[in-house]
C-alpha positions in Angstrom: 0.8 4.9 38.5 -2.4 6.3 36.8 -3.5 3.7 34.2 -4.6 6.5 31.9 -1.1 8.0 31.7 1.1 6.6 28.8 4.4 5.1 29.7 7.6 5.2 27.7 7.2 1.5 26.9 3.6 1.8 25.8 4.4 4.8 23.5 7.4 3.0 21.9 5.2 -0.1 21.4 2.6 2.0 19.7 5.2 3.7 17.4 6.7 0.3 16.5 3.2 -1.0 15.7 2.5 2.1 13.5 5.8 1.7 11.8 5.1 -1.8 10.8 1.6 -0.8 9.6 2.9 2.0 7.6 5.5 -0.2 6.0 2.7 -2.6 4.8 0.4 0.3 3.7 3.1 1.8 1.5 3.7 -1.6 0.0 0.0 -1.9 -0.9 0.4 1.4 -2.7 3.6 0.4 -4.5 2.2 -2.9 -5.7 -1.0 -1.3 -6.8 0.9 1.2 -8.8 3.2 -1.4 -10.3 0.3 -3.5 -11.5 -1.2 -0.2 -12.9 2.2 0.4 -14.7 2.3 4.0 -13.7 4.9 4.1 -11.0 7.9 2.0 -12.1 9.6 4.2 -14.7 12.1 1.4 -15.4 9.4 -0.4 -17.4 9.8 0.6 -21.0 6.9 1.0 -23.5 7.3 -2.5 -25.0 7.4 -4.2 -21.6 4.4 -2.1 -20.5 2.4 -3.3 -23.5 3.5 -6.9 -22.8 2.5 -6.6 -19.1 -0.9 -5.2 -20.0 -1.5 -8.1 -22.4 -0.8 -10.6 -19.6 -2.9 -8.6 -17.1 -5.8 -8.3 -19.5 -5.5 -12.0 -20.3 -5.9 -12.9 -16.6 -8.5 -10.4 -15.4 -10.1 -12.9 -13.2 -7.0 -12.8 -11.0 -5.6 -9.3 -11.5 -8.8 -7.3 -11.2 -9.7 -8.7 -7.7 -6.1 -8.2 -6.6 -6.0 -4.6 -7.6 -9.4 -3.9 -6.1 -8.3 -5.5 -2.8 -5.1 -3.5 -2.8 -7.1 -0.3 -3.4 -9.6 -1.0 -0.7 -7.0 -2.0 1.9 -4.8 1.0 1.0 -7.7 3.4 1.4 -9.1 2.1 4.6 -5.7 1.5 6.3 -4.1 4.8 5.3 -7.2 6.7 6.2 -7.4 5.3 9.7 -3.6 5.8 10.1 -3.6 9.6 9.3 -7.1 11.1 9.5 -7.3 13.4 12.6 -10.6 12.2 13.9 -9.1 8.7 14.2 -6.5 9.8 16.7 -8.3 8.1 19.6 -7.4 4.8 18.0 -4.0 3.3 17.2 -3.2 6.1 14.8 -0.4 8.6 14.2 -2.4 11.3 16.0 -2.7 9.2 19.1 1.0 8.4 19.1 1.8 12.2 18.9 -0.6 13.0 21.7 0.9 10.3 24.0 4.5 11.1 23.1 4.2 14.7 24.4 3.1 13.4 27.8 6.4 11.7 28.4 9.3 13.5 30.3 11.3 15.7 28.0 9.6 14.4 24.9 9.0 16.6 21.9 5.6 18.1 21.2 5.1 17.2 17.5 1.4 18.3 17.3 2.2 21.4 15.3 4.2 19.4 12.8 1.4 16.8 12.7 -1.2 19.6 12.0 1.1 21.0 9.3 1.2 17.6 7.7 -2.6 17.4 7.6 -2.8 20.9 6.2 -0.2 20.4 3.5 -1.8 17.1 2.4 -5.4 18.2 2.7 -6.4 17.2 -0.8 -5.2 13.6 -0.6 -6.6 13.2 2.9 -10.0 14.5 1.8 -9.8 12.0 -1.1 -9.1 9.1 1.2 -11.9 10.0 3.6 -14.5 10.5 0.9 -13.4 7.4 -1.0 -13.6 5.3 2.2 -16.9 6.8 3.4 -18.8 6.8 0.1 -17.4 3.7 -1.6 -16.5 1.3 1.3 -17.8 2.3 4.7 -21.4 3.3 3.8 -21.6 1.1 0.7 -23.0 3.8 -1.4 -20.6 2.9 -4.2 -20.5 6.4 -5.6 -19.2 7.0 -9.1 -15.4 6.8 -8.8 -15.0 9.4 -11.5 -16.8 12.0 -9.4 -14.6 11.4 -6.3 -11.6 13.7 -5.5 -8.5 12.7 -7.4 -5.0 12.4 -6.0 -1.8 12.0 -8.0 1.1 9.6 -7.5 3.2 12.6 -6.5 0.8 13.4 -3.7 0.9 9.9 -2.4 4.7 9.7 -2.5 5.0 13.1 -0.7 2.5 12.0 1.9 4.4 8.8 2.7 7.7 10.8 2.8 6.3 13.3 5.3 4.7 10.7 7.5 8.0 8.8 7.7 9.9 12.0 8.5 7.5 12.7 11.4 7.7 9.1 12.5 11.5 9.3 12.5 11.3 12.4 14.8 9.1 10.6 17.2 11.4 7.6 17.2 14.4 9.8 17.9 13.1 10.2 21.4 13.8 6.5 21.9 17.3 6.7 20.3 16.3 5.6 16.9 17.5 8.1 14.3 16.3 6.2 11.2 13.3 4.0 11.3 12.3 3.6 7.7 14.5 2.3 5.0 13.2 3.0 1.5 15.2 0.2 0.0 13.1 -2.2 2.0 9.9 -0.7 0.9 11.0 -0.7 -2.8 11.6 -4.5 -2.6 7.9 -4.9 -3.3 8.3 -3.2 -6.6 11.2 -5.4 -7.6 9.3 -8.6 -6.5 6.2 -7.5 -8.5 8.3 -6.7 -11.5 10.1 -10.0 -11.3 6.7 -11.8 -11.0 5.5 -10.1 -14.2 8.8 -11.0 -16.0 8.3 -14.6 -15.0 4.7 -14.5 -16.3 6.0 -13.1 -19.6 8.7 -15.7 -19.9 6.1 -18.4 -19.2 3.7 -17.0 -21.8 6.5 -16.8 -24.4 7.4 -20.4 -23.7 3.8 -21.5 -24.1 3.5 -19.7 -27.4 6.8 -21.1 -28.7 5.6 -24.6 -28.3 3.5 -24.5 -31.4 4.4 -28.1 -32.3 2.5 -29.4 -29.2 -1.3 -29.6 -29.1 -2.7 -29.4 -25.6 -5.9 -31.3 -24.9 -7.8 -30.5 -21.7 -9.4 -33.5 -20.1 -12.0 -33.4 -17.4 -11.0 -32.7 -13.8 -9.8 -35.9 -12.3 -8.9 -36.2 -8.6 -9.3 -32.5 -8.1 -6.7 -31.7 -10.8 -7.0 -30.6 -14.4 -4.9 -32.9 -16.6 -3.1 -31.7 -19.7 -1.9 -34.2 -22.3 0.4 -33.6 -25.2 0.0 -35.3 -28.5 2.6 -35.5 -31.2 
């Protein structure tokens, strides 16, 4: 067999790989939004203010985490969807290889429609990656193209729909389960609630004075005095 011709096994393996990647990419987005408090509508105004107080009180942790999530989301999603990346392990490559299999669907027109309908957010991702990360020009973020939460959510939905069509050739009618992806929101939300409870407990212990000693044996010791 010609080594350059894709096999059913190799295409399925590529789609499985992309499915796993997409699952994580969407989680990066969801966690980033949750920390930014502009995705989870279940968070009320009072909780939102409390979350922000905790986040602002621990910027040394949360700011690098948010920046890392944004960078990873930008680079990973860009390489996953941008058309010129189709020679690598991308959605475009999977679509190209799938149509070469016997009786397999040609999804190129749907892939092209996806790129056209989401041109704004894809342009945003490309420019953000190229100007801010790849070429290290660190352009003014305020001058880069903007994409809304709605655009991201619709892009993820359309990608998953197309991936489901591709997987249908292998007998898989549903590949992505949104409940699984939303677990990242719940876990992040639970983490913030735990931080709030811990902060409330700390503030309630007003009868205890904490004295910080020097680091000893690699650990910072806290002593309480009555």
